[in-house]
N, C-alpha and C positions, 0 to 999 in steps of 0.2 A: 813254718810252725814245725817243731820238732815232735815227733811221737815217742822217742826213745833216745836214750843217752848211755854211752859206752862206760861201764864201771871199771875199776882197777882190776878185778879178776878176770877181765876179758869178755864179761857177759853184758847183755844189754838191760837197762832198767827203763820201765815205761815213765814217761813225763806225765804231768796232770793232764795235757791235751790226750795223750795217749790212753790214759784211763777213760777218759770222757768218749773217745770214739769206739773203745771196745764196748762201753756200756749201751752205747747207742746201736752198736752192730748187734749185741746180744739181744736187745728188745726187738729189732727189726727181724731177727731171726724167729724169735718166739711168735711174733705176729704172723709171720709168713706160715709157719707151722699150723698155725690156727685157721688161717682164713684163705690160704692158696692151695690146700690140698683138695681133691675133688669133692670130699665129703662135706665141706665147709660152705656150702652156699647159703646156709641159714645162719642168721646172726646169733641166735640162741645156742646153737651147736658150736659156733665159733667161741663164743664167751665161755661156755663149759670147758671147752678144750683148753683155752688159755688159763682159766682158774686151775683146774686140775694139773696142768702141765707145769705151771709156776710153783704150786704147792709142792710137787715132786721134785722140782729142781732145789726149793728152798730146804726141803727135808734132806736131799743128797748134800747140799752145801753144809748144813749143820753137822750131819752125821760123819762128814768127812773130816771133822775135827775131833771126833770122838775115836782115837785110835787105840787099838788093841796092843799094837806094836809098830814102831816106824824104823825103817832103814836108814843109815847115816847119810847116804847120798839120794835120798828121795825114794818115795813109795812106801805104802803103809797098809796095814790091815785095819779097815774101818769098821764102823758098826752098820754094816750093810748100806753104804753109800752108793755104791754101783747098782744095788737093786732099785733104788728108786727113780734113777735115769731109765733102767731097762723097762720099768713099768710103763712109761710114756709109749713106748714102740709097742708093748704088749696091748696097750688100750686103743691106739690109734693108727698102727701101721708104721710102714717103714719110713715113709717121708717125714711124717711129724717126728717120728722116734729120733732119725738122724738130726734133724734140725734143732730138736730140744738138747740133744746131746752134745752138739757143737755149741751151742748157747752155754752149756755147763762148762765145757772146756774152755771158753773164754772167761767165765766167771772164775774158774780156778786160776788162769793166767793174770787176771786182775789182782787177786788176793795174794798170790805167791809166785810171781813170775820168776823164771830163771831162763834166759834165752842167750844163746850163743851165736845163732843164725837163724835166718828165715826159715830154711828148710827143717831145722832142729824144732823150732816153735810150732810149725806145722804138725810134725811127727807127734811130739809130745801132748800138745793142747788141742789142735783140731782134729787130727785123724785118730789118735788114740782114745781120746775121750768121745769123739764123734761116733766110733764104732760100737759103743754101748747101744746106738739107736738100731743096730742090725737086728735087735730082739723083734723088730716090727715084722721080720719075715715070718715069724710064726704067730702073729698075733690072733689068727684065726684057727690055729692047729690045735689038736688034742695034746694037753701038756704043753701049750705054747709058752707059759712063762718060764718054765724050766728050760725048755728048748732054746727060747729066745735068749735068756740069760747066758747059757753056756756059749752061745754064738757071739753075743755082745762080749764077754770077757774074753774070749779067744781072739776076737778082732782087736781088742785094745792090747792084748799080750802081743800081738804081731807088730804092732807099730811102736810099742815100747821097746820090744826086742830090736827093731831095726834102727830105733834112736840110740840105744845102748850100744849097738855094734858099730854104727857108723860115726856117732858123734862123742862117745865116751868110752870107746874101746880101749883107749889109751891107759885107762885105770884099771885094766884088767891085772890080776897079780902076775908076777913073772912066771913065765913057763905055762899060763894058762891061756887057751885060745879066746880071743875077744867074743867070738859067738857064743861058746860055751859059758863064759862069764855073764855076758848078757841075757842068755836064756835063763841062767840060774838066778840071777839077781831079780829080774823082773817077773819070772815065773814063781818065785817064792812068795810074794806078797799078794799077787792075783790070784793064785791057786788057793793059798790059805783063805783068802776072804771068799773065794768062790765056794769051796767045800763047806764052810760054815753056812753060806747063805742056801746051799742046796739042801743041806739038812734041815734048815728052818723051813723052807718051802715044801719039804716032805711031810711036815706035821700037818694032820687033817684040819685041825683048828684054824691054822695059817692059811692053808690052801684055800679053804671056805671062805675066810674072810676076805682074801685078795679078790677071789672071784665075785664076790657081792661089790667090792668096790669097783671092779671092772663095769659091772652092769650099772652103777651108778654114774661112772664117768661117761659111759657111752649111751646114756638112756634116750636122749633125743635122737641120736644117730640111728639107734635100731627102731624107734617108734615111727619116725618119719616114714620110711619106706612102706611099712605096714598101712599107713594112713593113704598113701598114694595107690597102693594095690587095691585098698577098698574101694576108693573112688572109682577107679577105673572098672572094677567089676559091677558097681552099681550102674 
């Protein structure tokens, strides 16, 4: 059973079997993010995580098609699509954030794949999008969403830069260093969307709304320890 086929331009396209495998892998990653992190020993908590994570991925996927502008060789400034993925790490921490972000990267690969090699696929779809889950590092920190967002998009830039340098450096204009070309190309759309998103997050009404959503998303996780402590005290 073949999962991909070689196209005329030298890239690989997924077969129907390949799409099926990727969908199954994405669902498995989502389930793992919900049920196998340490906070997920309770079924209700796992279900809430699955619902909120799936909703965030769906919003990210939809807004990824709402492009403010797009570059000719891939990459675009979207309507805050990276923010929705970053939110999952902000809500649930590093493990869930990375797993959900990797699942989103697989979804992007299903919809619009451009694969020239396995290392390039890993760099562009698994590592670059997966890095958005690094937001979980700051999920309990003061101003954690902004810090996590900046770390997440920086991680995505690093892997996108490496992909551009290693796999697409030959497209750099004559006389331009491939590293400079890759940094400028990938930095332009990531930084542009990042700047617009940070401005949005600094609006008090938006910040307050997102804080309330986080409380709702983690309601059972924060309530359960209190009950355990109460019973211990009694």
